[in-house]
C-alpha positions as CSV (number, residue, x, y, z in Angstrom):
1,E,-16.1,-2.5,16.3
2,V,-17.6,-1.7,12.5
3,T,-17.2,-3.3,9.4
4,V,-16.3,-1.1,6.6
5,G,-15.5,-2.2,2.6
6,V,-12.2,-1.8,1.9
7,E,-10.6,-1.4,-1.8
8,M,-7.1,-1.1,-2.7
9,T,-5.9,0.0,-5.7
10,Y,-2.5,0.8,-7.2
11,D,-1.5,2.8,-10.5
12,P,2.3,2.8,-10.9
13,D,1.9,5.4,-13.7
14,R,0.7,8.0,-11.0
15,D,3.0,6.6,-7.6
16,P,5.0,3.5,-8.2
17,L,5.5,3.7,-4.5
18,A,2.3,4.3,-3.0
19,V,-1.4,2.3,-3.0
20,E,-4.3,4.1,-2.5
21,I,-6.6,2.7,0.2
22,T,-10.8,3.4,0.0
23,F,-13.0,2.9,2.9
24,D,-16.5,2.8,2.5
25,T,-18.2,4.3,5.4
26,D,-21.4,5.9,6.5
27,E,-19.9,9.3,5.8
28,G,-19.0,8.1,2.3
29,E,-15.6,6.9,0.7
30,I,-12.2,7.9,2.3
31,T,-9.1,7.2,0.9
32,W,-5.7,7.3,2.3
33,T,-2.4,6.9,0.2
34,V,-0.2,4.7,1.4
35,G,3.7,4.0,1.0
36,R,3.8,-0.3,-0.5
37,D,6.9,-0.5,1.6
38,L,5.2,0.4,4.9
39,M,2.3,-1.7,4.3
40,R,4.9,-5.1,3.1
41,E,6.8,-3.8,6.2
42,G,3.9,-4.2,8.7
43,L,3.1,-7.7,7.4
44,D,6.0,-8.9,9.3
45,S,6.4,-7.0,12.4
46,P,4.5,-7.2,15.5
47,L,5.4,-3.6,16.4
48,A,3.7,-0.7,14.7
49,V,5.8,0.5,11.9
50,G,5.5,3.9,10.2
51,D,5.6,7.5,11.2
52,G,3.0,10.1,11.2
53,D,-0.8,9.4,10.6
54,V,-0.6,5.8,9.5
55,K,1.4,2.9,11.0
56,F,0.9,-0.8,10.4
57,R,1.7,-4.0,12.4
58,L,1.3,-7.6,12.1
59,V,-1.5,-9.0,14.7
60,G,-2.8,-12.7,15.5
61,T,-1.6,-16.2,14.3
62,E,-4.6,-17.0,12.1
63,W,-7.4,-15.0,10.2
64,P,-10.0,-13.8,11.5
65,I,-7.1,-12.8,14.3
66,S,-4.4,-12.6,11.9
67,G,-4.1,-9.8,9.8
68,L,-2.6,-6.4,9.1
69,L,-3.5,-3.8,11.2
70,M,-3.6,-0.3,10.0
71,C,-3.8,2.5,12.4
72,L,-5.0,5.9,11.0
73,M,-4.7,9.1,12.9
74,S,-5.9,12.3,11.9
75,P,-7.5,16.1,13.5
76,E,-10.8,14.1,13.2
77,G,-10.0,10.9,15.1
78,H,-8.2,7.9,15.3
79,A,-9.1,4.5,13.6
80,D,-7.5,0.7,13.9
81,V,-8.6,-1.0,10.5
82,G,-7.8,-5.1,10.2
83,L,-7.1,-6.4,6.8
84,P,-6.9,-9.9,6.0
85,Y,-3.2,-11.0,5.7
86,D,-3.3,-13.3,2.7
87,E,-5.4,-10.7,1.0
88,V,-3.0,-7.8,1.4
89,R,0.1,-10.0,1.1
90,G,-1.3,-10.8,-2.6
91,F,-2.4,-7.5,-3.5
92,L,1.5,-6.3,-2.7
93,S,2.9,-9.0,-4.6
94,D,0.9,-8.0,-7.6
95,T,1.7,-4.1,-7.1
96,Q,5.4,-5.1,-7.3
97,R,5.2,-7.2,-10.5
98,S,3.1,-4.2,-11.8
99,A,6.1,-2.0,-10.5
100,N,8.5,-4.2,-12.0
101,E,6.9,-3.7,-15.6
102,A,6.5,-0.1,-15.5
103,G,10.3,0.2,-14.4
104,K,11.0,-2.1,-17.4
105,G,9.2,0.4,-19.6
106,F,10.7,3.7,-17.8
107,D,14.6,1.7,-18.1
108,A,14.0,1.1,-21.9
109,Q,12.9,4.7,-22.2
110,L,16.0,6.2,-19.9
111,D,18.6,3.8,-22.5
112,N,17.1,5.3,-25.5
113,L,17.4,8.7,-24.7
114,I,21.1,8.0,-23.3
115,E,21.9,6.5,-26.5
116,R,20.4,9.4,-28.4
117,I,22.5,12.0,-26.4
118,L,25.7,10.0,-27.1
119,S,25.3,9.5,-30.9
120,S,24.7,13.2,-30.9
């Protein structure tokens, strides 16, 4: 086991459906982009969810045993990373609020465009 620093970021302007998770390792920073919905689904599933290189699943019942297990696979190897449940859930709640706000701005722009087209 190795402890690594983890930073999760969300930019709804760049990709409203994904978050970036950056790991601070001995080899430098490594960033993976993953779906918000996939992470959220993993918070509630004791079985691994996801296809491909990234999977998530709920582990244990209380921290430090309880959390979200992120399973990463690449040609270079495999890593299982434990993330604290409450922090991930709070982060995803915050991203949902941001996504909702970004969506309101997009909806207003779309409504404005439709109104301009119909009034032409």
